[in-house]
C-alpha positions as a Markdown table, in Angstrom:
| # | Residue | x | y | z |
|---|---|---|---|---|
| 1 | Met | -0.2 | 0.4 | -0.2 |
| 2 | Thr | 2.6 | 2.0 | 0.8 |
| 3 | Ser | 5.7 | 0.8 | -1.8 |
| 4 | Gly | 8.2 | 0.5 | 0.7 |
| 5 | Arg | 7.4 | 4.4 | 2.6 |
| 6 | Leu | 6.9 | 5.5 | 6.0 |
| 7 | Val | 2.1 | 5.2 | 6.8 |
| 8 | Asp | 1.0 | 8.2 | 6.6 |
| 9 | Val | -1.4 | 8.4 | 10.0 |
| 10 | Ala | -3.5 | 12.1 | 9.7 |
| 11 | Val | -5.4 | 12.4 | 12.9 |
| 12 | Leu | -8.5 | 14.5 | 12.9 |
| 13 | Ala | -9.5 | 16.3 | 16.4 |
| 14 | Leu | -12.6 | 18.2 | 16.1 |
| 15 | Glu | -13.5 | 20.4 | 19.5 |
| 16 | Pro | -13.7 | 19.9 | 22.4 |
| 17 | Val | -11.1 | 17.0 | 21.2 |
| 18 | Ala | -11.5 | 14.1 | 23.3 |
| 19 | Pro | -7.8 | 13.8 | 25.8 |
| 20 | Phe | -8.0 | 10.2 | 25.7 |
| 21 | Glu | -9.5 | 8.7 | 22.5 |
| 22 | Leu | -6.7 | 11.7 | 20.6 |
| 23 | Gly | -3.6 | 10.0 | 23.5 |
| 24 | Val | -5.2 | 6.4 | 22.2 |
| 25 | Leu | -3.8 | 7.7 | 18.1 |
| 26 | Cys | -0.7 | 9.4 | 19.6 |
| 27 | Glu | 0.2 | 6.9 | 21.4 |
| 28 | Val | 0.4 | 3.4 | 18.4 |
| 29 | Phe | 1.7 | 5.7 | 15.3 |
| 30 | Gly | 2.9 | 9.2 | 17.2 |
| 31 | Ile | 5.9 | 8.2 | 18.7 |
| 32 | Asp | 8.7 | 7.2 | 17.0 |
| 33 | Arg | 10.0 | 4.0 | 17.9 |
| 34 | Thr | 12.5 | 3.4 | 15.0 |
| 35 | Ala | 15.3 | 2.7 | 17.9 |
| 36 | Asp | 14.6 | -0.2 | 18.8 |
| 37 | Gly | 13.5 | -2.0 | 15.3 |
| 38 | Leu | 10.0 | -0.5 | 15.1 |
| 39 | Pro | 8.7 | 0.4 | 11.2 |
| 40 | Gly | 8.4 | 5.0 | 12.0 |
| 41 | Tyr | 4.9 | 6.7 | 10.5 |
| 42 | Asp | 4.7 | 9.8 | 9.1 |
| 43 | Phe | 2.1 | 11.6 | 11.8 |
| 44 | Ala | 0.0 | 14.7 | 12.5 |
| 45 | Val | -2.7 | 15.5 | 14.2 |
| 46 | Cys | -5.0 | 18.7 | 12.5 |
| 47 | Gly | -8.2 | 20.2 | 12.6 |
| 48 | Arg | -10.2 | 21.8 | 10.0 |
| 49 | Thr | -8.3 | 24.7 | 10.1 |
| 50 | Pro | -4.4 | 25.3 | 11.9 |
| 51 | Gly | -4.0 | 27.0 | 15.7 |
| 52 | Arg | -5.5 | 26.3 | 18.8 |
| 53 | Val | -8.0 | 23.9 | 19.6 |
| 54 | Arg | -10.1 | 23.1 | 22.2 |
| 55 | Ala | -9.5 | 20.0 | 24.7 |
| 56 | Ala | -11.1 | 18.9 | 27.6 |
| 57 | Ala | -9.6 | 21.2 | 30.1 |
| 58 | Phe | -6.5 | 22.6 | 27.8 |
| 59 | Glu | -6.5 | 23.3 | 24.0 |
| 60 | Leu | -4.0 | 21.9 | 21.5 |
| 61 | Val | -2.3 | 24.3 | 18.8 |
| 62 | Leu | -2.1 | 22.8 | 15.4 |
| 63 | Glu | -0.2 | 23.3 | 12.8 |
| 64 | His | -2.5 | 21.1 | 10.0 |
| 65 | Gly | -5.7 | 21.6 | 8.7 |
| 66 | Leu | -7.5 | 19.9 | 6.5 |
| 67 | Asp | -5.4 | 20.3 | 3.1 |
| 68 | Arg | -3.6 | 17.2 | 5.3 |
| 69 | Leu | -6.0 | 14.8 | 5.1 |
| 70 | Ala | -5.6 | 14.4 | 1.2 |
| 71 | Arg | -1.9 | 13.2 | 1.1 |
| 72 | Ala | -2.9 | 10.2 | 4.6 |
| 73 | Asp | -3.4 | 6.2 | 4.5 |
| 74 | Leu | -5.4 | 6.0 | 6.9 |
| 75 | Val | -7.3 | 8.8 | 8.8 |
| 76 | Ala | -8.4 | 8.5 | 11.9 |
| 77 | Val | -10.9 | 10.5 | 14.6 |
| 78 | Pro | -11.3 | 10.1 | 17.8 |
| 79 | Ala | -14.1 | 11.0 | 20.2 |
| 80 | Trp | -14.9 | 14.9 | 20.1 |
| 81 | Gly | -17.4 | 16.3 | 23.7 |
| 82 | Glu | -19.5 | 17.2 | 20.2 |
| 83 | Ala | -20.3 | 14.1 | 18.3 |
| 84 | Ile | -23.8 | 13.2 | 19.7 |
| 85 | His | -25.4 | 16.0 | 19.7 |
| 86 | Gly | -23.9 | 18.2 | 17.7 |
| 87 | Ser | -23.0 | 18.5 | 14.0 |
| 88 | Val | -20.3 | 17.7 | 11.5 |
| 89 | Ala | -19.4 | 20.4 | 9.3 |
| 90 | Asp | -19.9 | 19.8 | 6.0 |
| 91 | Asp | -15.8 | 20.8 | 4.5 |
| 92 | Val | -15.2 | 18.3 | 7.4 |
| 93 | Thr | -17.3 | 14.9 | 5.9 |
| 94 | Asp | -16.3 | 16.3 | 2.4 |
| 95 | Ala | -12.3 | 15.4 | 3.3 |
| 96 | Leu | -13.7 | 12.4 | 4.8 |
| 97 | Arg | -15.3 | 11.2 | 1.8 |
| 98 | Ala | -12.4 | 12.1 | -0.2 |
| 99 | Ala | -9.7 | 10.2 | 2.2 |
| 100 | His | -12.1 | 7.2 | 1.8 |
| 101 | Asp | -13.2 | 7.4 | -2.1 |
| 102 | Arg | -8.9 | 8.0 | -2.9 |
| 103 | Gly | -8.1 | 4.1 | -0.9 |
| 104 | Ala | -7.3 | 5.4 | 2.2 |
| 105 | Met | -8.8 | 3.5 | 5.7 |
| 106 | Val | -10.3 | 4.8 | 8.2 |
| 107 | Met | -11.7 | 4.6 | 11.2 |
| 108 | Ser | -12.3 | 6.6 | 14.1 |
| 109 | Val | -12.0 | 6.3 | 18.2 |
| 110 | Cys | -16.4 | 5.8 | 20.2 |
| 111 | Ser | -18.4 | 8.2 | 19.5 |
| 112 | Gly | -15.8 | 9.8 | 16.5 |
| 113 | Thr | -18.0 | 7.0 | 15.1 |
| 114 | Phe | -20.7 | 10.7 | 14.7 |
| 115 | Ala | -17.9 | 12.6 | 12.2 |
| 116 | Leu | -18.0 | 9.1 | 9.7 |
| 117 | Gly | -21.8 | 7.9 | 9.4 |
| 118 | Ala | -22.1 | 12.2 | 9.0 |
| 119 | Ala | -19.9 | 11.7 | 5.6 |
| 120 | Gly | -21.9 | 8.8 | 5.0 |
| 121 | Leu | -19.7 | 6.0 | 5.6 |
| 122 | Leu | -21.2 | 4.3 | 7.4 |
| 123 | Asp | -24.5 | 4.0 | 4.3 |
| 124 | Asn | -24.3 | -0.8 | 3.8 |
| 125 | Arg | -22.0 | -1.5 | 6.1 |
| 126 | Arg | -20.8 | -3.0 | 9.3 |
| 127 | Cys | -19.4 | -0.9 | 12.5 |
| 128 | Thr | -19.7 | 0.0 | 16.0 |
| 129 | Thr | -19.3 | 2.2 | 18.1 |
| 130 | His | -19.4 | 3.3 | 22.1 |
| 131 | Trp | -22.8 | 0.4 | 23.9 |
| 132 | Arg | -23.9 | 4.2 | 25.4 |
| 133 | Tyr | -25.2 | 5.1 | 21.3 |
| 134 | Thr | -25.6 | 2.9 | 19.4 |
| 135 | Asp | -29.4 | 3.2 | 18.9 |
| 136 | Glu | -28.5 | 7.1 | 18.5 |
| 137 | Leu | -25.9 | 6.2 | 15.3 |
| 138 | Leu | -29.0 | 3.9 | 14.1 |
| 139 | Arg | -31.3 | 6.4 | 14.4 |
| 140 | Arg | -29.0 | 8.7 | 12.7 |
| 141 | His | -28.1 | 6.4 | 10.5 |
| 142 | Pro | -30.3 | 3.7 | 9.5 |
| 143 | Leu | -28.7 | 2.3 | 7.0 |
| 144 | Ala | -25.9 | 2.0 | 8.4 |
| 145 | Arg | -25.0 | -1.7 | 9.8 |
| 146 | Val | -24.5 | -1.0 | 14.2 |
| 147 | Glu | -23.6 | -3.7 | 15.9 |
| 148 | Pro | -23.2 | -2.8 | 19.9 |
| 149 | Asp | -21.9 | -6.0 | 20.9 |
| 150 | Val | -18.5 | -5.8 | 19.4 |
| 151 | Leu | -14.6 | -4.0 | 20.1 |
| 152 | Tyr | -14.4 | -3.1 | 16.6 |
| 153 | Val | -15.5 | -3.7 | 12.5 |
| 154 | Glu | -13.5 | -3.1 | 10.3 |
| 155 | Asp | -15.4 | -3.1 | 6.2 |
| 156 | Asp | -14.7 | -2.1 | 3.6 |
| 157 | Arg | -11.4 | -0.2 | 4.6 |
| 158 | Val | -13.7 | 1.2 | 7.3 |
| 159 | Phe | -12.6 | 1.0 | 10.2 |
| 160 | Thr | -14.9 | 2.2 | 13.4 |
| 161 | Ser | -14.2 | 1.0 | 17.0 |
| 162 | Ala | -16.1 | 1.4 | 20.3 |
| 163 | Gly | -15.2 | 2.7 | 23.7 |
| 164 | Thr | -12.1 | 4.3 | 25.0 |
| 165 | Ala | -10.1 | 1.3 | 24.8 |
| 166 | Ala | -11.3 | -0.3 | 22.3 |
| 167 | Gly | -9.7 | 2.3 | 19.9 |
| 168 | Ile | -6.2 | 0.3 | 21.7 |
| 169 | Asp | -7.7 | -2.5 | 20.1 |
| 170 | Leu | -8.8 | -1.0 | 17.1 |
| 171 | Cys | -5.3 | 0.6 | 16.1 |
| 172 | Leu | -3.1 | -2.8 | 17.8 |
| 173 | His | -5.7 | -4.5 | 14.9 |
| 174 | Ile | -4.4 | -2.1 | 11.7 |
| 175 | Val | -0.9 | -2.8 | 12.5 |
| 176 | Arg | -1.2 | -5.7 | 12.5 |
| 177 | Glu | -3.1 | -5.6 | 9.6 |
| 178 | Leu | -0.1 | -3.6 | 7.7 |
| 179 | Gln | 2.5 | -4.7 | 9.6 |
| 180 | Gly | 3.2 | -7.7 | 10.5 |
| 181 | Ser | 1.7 | -8.9 | 14.6 |
| 182 | Ala | 5.8 | -8.9 | 15.3 |
| 183 | Val | 4.8 | -5.0 | 15.1 |
| 184 | Ala | 1.7 | -5.1 | 17.1 |
| 185 | Asn | 3.3 | -7.8 | 19.4 |
| 186 | Ala | 6.5 | -5.2 | 20.6 |
| 187 | Ile | 3.5 | -1.9 | 20.3 |
| 188 | Ala | 1.4 | -3.2 | 22.9 |
| 189 | Arg | 3.9 | -4.1 | 25.2 |
| 190 | Arg | 5.7 | -0.8 | 25.0 |
| 191 | Met | 2.1 | 0.6 | 26.2 |
| 192 | Val | 1.6 | -2.7 | 28.6 |
| 193 | Val | -1.4 | -3.7 | 27.3 |
| 194 | Pro | -2.7 | -6.8 | 25.4 |
| 195 | Pro | -2.4 | -7.1 | 22.0 |
| 196 | His | -5.3 | -8.6 | 21.8 |
| 197 | Arg | -8.1 | -9.0 | 22.7 |
| 198 | Asp | -10.9 | -11.0 | 23.5 |
| 199 | Gly | -15.1 | -11.7 | 23.6 |
| 200 | Gly | -16.7 | -7.4 | 22.8 |
| 201 | Gln | -18.3 | -5.2 | 24.7 |
| 202 | Ala | -20.8 | -7.2 | 25.5 |
| 203 | Gln | -18.9 | -8.0 | 28.7 |
| 204 | Tyr | -19.1 | -4.3 | 29.2 |
| 205 | Ile | -22.6 | -3.1 | 28.8 |
| 206 | Asp | -24.5 | -2.1 | 32.2 |
| 207 | Arg | -27.0 | -4.3 | 32.7 |
| 208 | Pro | -27.6 | -7.5 | 35.1 |
| 209 | Leu | -25.4 | -10.2 | 34.4 |
| 210 | Pro | -26.9 | -13.7 | 35.1 |
| 211 | Val | -25.1 | -14.2 | 39.6 |
| 212 | Thr | -22.6 | -16.5 | 39.1 |
| 213 | Glu | -20.4 | -18.2 | 42.3 |
| 214 | Gly | -17.0 | -18.5 | 42.7 |
| 215 | Ala | -13.5 | -17.9 | 41.6 |
| 216 | Thr | -12.9 | -16.8 | 37.9 |
| 217 | Leu | -12.1 | -18.8 | 34.2 |
| 218 | Gln | -8.3 | -16.6 | 34.4 |
| 219 | Asp | -6.2 | -20.3 | 35.2 |
| 220 | Leu | -8.6 | -22.2 | 32.5 |
| 221 | Leu | -8.8 | -19.4 | 30.1 |
| 222 | Ala | -4.7 | -19.2 | 30.8 |
| 223 | Trp | -4.4 | -22.9 | 30.7 |
| 224 | Leu | -6.0 | -23.2 | 27.3 |
| 225 | Ser | -4.2 | -20.1 | 26.2 |
| 226 | Glu | -0.6 | -23.3 | 26.8 |
| 227 | His | -2.5 | -26.0 | 25.4 |
| 228 | Leu | -4.5 | -24.9 | 21.9 |
| 229 | Asp | -3.6 | -28.5 | 20.4 |
| 230 | Ala | -5.2 | -30.3 | 23.2 |
| 231 | Glu | -9.1 | -30.9 | 21.9 |
| 232 | Leu | -11.4 | -30.3 | 25.0 |
| 233 | Thr | -15.3 | -30.0 | 24.4 |
| 234 | Val | -17.9 | -27.7 | 27.1 |
| 235 | Glu | -18.7 | -30.8 | 29.3 |
| 236 | Gln | -14.9 | -31.2 | 29.5 |
| 237 | Leu | -14.0 | -27.6 | 30.5 |
| 238 | Ala | -17.2 | -27.7 | 32.9 |
| 239 | Ala | -15.5 | -30.1 | 34.9 |
| 240 | Gln | -12.3 | -29.2 | 35.5 |
| 241 | Val | -14.1 | -25.9 | 37.1 |
| 242 | His | -16.9 | -27.7 | 38.6 |
| 243 | Leu | -19.7 | -26.8 | 36.8 |
| 244 | Ser | -22.4 | -28.0 | 34.7 |
| 245 | Pro | -21.4 | -27.3 | 31.4 |
| 246 | Arg | -25.1 | -25.0 | 31.5 |
| 247 | Thr | -23.2 | -22.5 | 34.0 |
| 248 | Phe | -19.7 | -22.6 | 32.3 |
| 249 | Ala | -21.5 | -21.6 | 29.0 |
| 250 | Arg | -22.8 | -18.8 | 30.0 |
| 251 | Arg | -20.2 | -17.6 | 32.8 |
| 252 | Phe | -17.7 | -17.7 | 29.6 |
| 253 | Arg | -19.9 | -15.4 | 27.5 |
| 254 | Ala | -20.0 | -13.1 | 31.1 |
| 255 | Glu | -16.2 | -13.1 | 31.8 |
| 256 | Thr | -15.5 | -13.1 | 27.8 |
| 257 | Gly | -18.2 | -12.0 | 25.9 |
| 258 | Thr | -18.0 | -14.4 | 23.3 |
| 259 | Thr | -18.2 | -18.8 | 23.5 |
| 260 | Pro | -15.2 | -21.1 | 24.5 |
| 261 | His | -15.7 | -22.7 | 20.5 |
| 262 | His | -15.1 | -18.6 | 19.1 |
| 263 | Trp | -12.4 | -17.5 | 21.8 |
| 264 | Leu | -10.9 | -21.3 | 21.3 |
| 265 | Thr | -11.5 | -20.4 | 17.3 |
| 266 | Gly | -9.4 | -16.9 | 17.2 |
| 267 | Gln | -6.8 | -17.9 | 20.1 |
| 268 | Arg | -5.7 | -20.2 | 17.3 |
| 269 | Val | -5.7 | -18.4 | 14.3 |
| 270 | Leu | -3.7 | -16.0 | 16.4 |
| 271 | Arg | -0.6 | -18.9 | 17.2 |
| 272 | Ala | -1.0 | -19.5 | 13.9 |
| 273 | Gln | -1.0 | -16.1 | 13.0 |
| 274 | His | 2.3 | -16.4 | 14.8 |
| 275 | Leu | 4.0 | -18.8 | 13.7 |
| 276 | Leu | 3.5 | -18.3 | 9.7 |
| 277 | Glu | 5.2 | -15.5 | 11.0 |
| 278 | Glu | 8.6 | -16.7 | 13.2 |
| 279 | Ser | 8.8 | -19.6 | 12.5 |
| 280 | Asp | 9.1 | -22.0 | 9.6 |
| 281 | Glu | 7.1 | -24.8 | 10.9 |
| 282 | Pro | 4.9 | -26.4 | 7.1 |
| 283 | Val | 1.3 | -25.1 | 7.2 |
| 284 | Glu | 0.1 | -28.6 | 8.4 |
| 285 | Arg | 2.8 | -29.3 | 10.8 |
| 286 | Ile | 0.9 | -25.2 | 12.3 |
| 287 | Ala | -2.2 | -26.6 | 12.4 |
| 288 | Gln | -1.4 | -29.7 | 14.8 |
| 289 | Leu | 0.3 | -27.3 | 16.6 |
| 290 | Val | -2.5 | -25.2 | 17.9 |
| 291 | Gly | -5.3 | -27.9 | 18.1 |
| 292 | Phe | -7.4 | -26.9 | 14.4 |
| 293 | Gly | -5.6 | -30.3 | 13.6 |
| 294 | Asn | -5.3 | -30.2 | 9.8 |
| 295 | Ala | -4.1 | -27.6 | 7.2 |
| 296 | Ala | -7.3 | -27.8 | 5.2 |
| 297 | Thr | -9.4 | -27.3 | 8.1 |
| 298 | Met | -6.9 | -24.6 | 9.3 |
| 299 | Arg | -6.9 | -22.7 | 5.9 |
| 300 | His | -11.2 | -21.9 | 6.5 |
| 301 | His | -11.4 | -20.3 | 10.2 |
| 302 | Phe | -8.0 | -18.6 | 9.2 |
| 303 | Thr | -9.9 | -16.7 | 6.1 |
| 304 | Arg | -13.0 | -16.7 | 7.3 |
| 305 | Trp | -10.9 | -14.4 | 10.9 |
| 306 | Arg | -8.3 | -12.9 | 8.8 |
| 307 | Gly | -9.6 | -12.4 | 4.6 |
| 308 | Thr | -6.5 | -14.8 | 3.2 |
| 309 | Thr | -5.1 | -17.7 | 3.6 |
| 310 | Pro | -2.5 | -18.7 | 5.7 |
| 311 | Ala | 0.0 | -19.3 | 2.9 |
| 312 | Ala | -0.5 | -15.4 | 1.5 |
| 313 | Phe | 0.0 | -14.5 | 4.6 |
| 314 | Arg | 3.3 | -15.9 | 5.6 |
| 315 | Arg | 4.6 | -14.6 | 2.1 |
| 316 | Thr | 3.3 | -10.8 | 2.8 |
| 317 | Phe | 4.3 | -10.6 | 6.5 |
| 318 | Arg | 7.0 | -13.3 | 6.9 |
| 319 | Ala | 8.9 | -11.0 | 3.9 |
| 320 | Ala | 7.8 | -7.5 | 5.7 |
| 321 | Ser | 10.2 | -9.6 | 8.8 |
């Protein structure tokens, strides 16, 4: 996509810009980590015009206006204070549409999704935002395919994320797609965050969850992460933590936001991705190591989760490494 040059990232700060969401983008893309052997980014924060932009209890002085979006590979819109009840200026929506039309990726963090909606970029596309705002997003943009229970969504170069910290998940996902999991994992380690979180924002929604007793499933999840090649049924997993299968399934969803099968598949895909990048093991052997059993099964799941085959992924990111 970038022909060997630095990935160009432009962050559009609409005022009053949310400091944390802006900081997430600055942390992932704006810090020079080339001394650590990681790729750099051509990074800039811009406003509608150069000058001062309000951000909570302080102001930012920006050097760039909307014209900076015209050459970016990735245009990112963090949350801002008037996203839910305000409007988006025509010059902003025009610039966002133009960026996407020429092939750039466009992403939002939290309520920044509303700027993408105003630009028409959510029409007939899957998207998400903070769980408190999903109903309002759908009301304003009825053609959007809003998914309220996920941390982030990618659809045709339009990337949207749920509340606040889900922006970190989405940024690392984009880094992983552009530059591979080794780079994303290294940035995650520097930030002291997990390189990938499982489940969705359903686990954070302010609604009653089934009452359960006893310890959490964290020990079991850690064990499973180290034994992905084991063939275990829900009944066997439930027995390990002394729960009925029904109670186990309910607690598993409450803690992870997804089903045991979906969680395990995601972990196996992530482990396969790492081995494809970092090892010389053949695909058939990797399939056995991560618990898919054979190359055909791994290819099926890997393609569904990553949109490409294991062999194509290895050619791209093994070469990049």
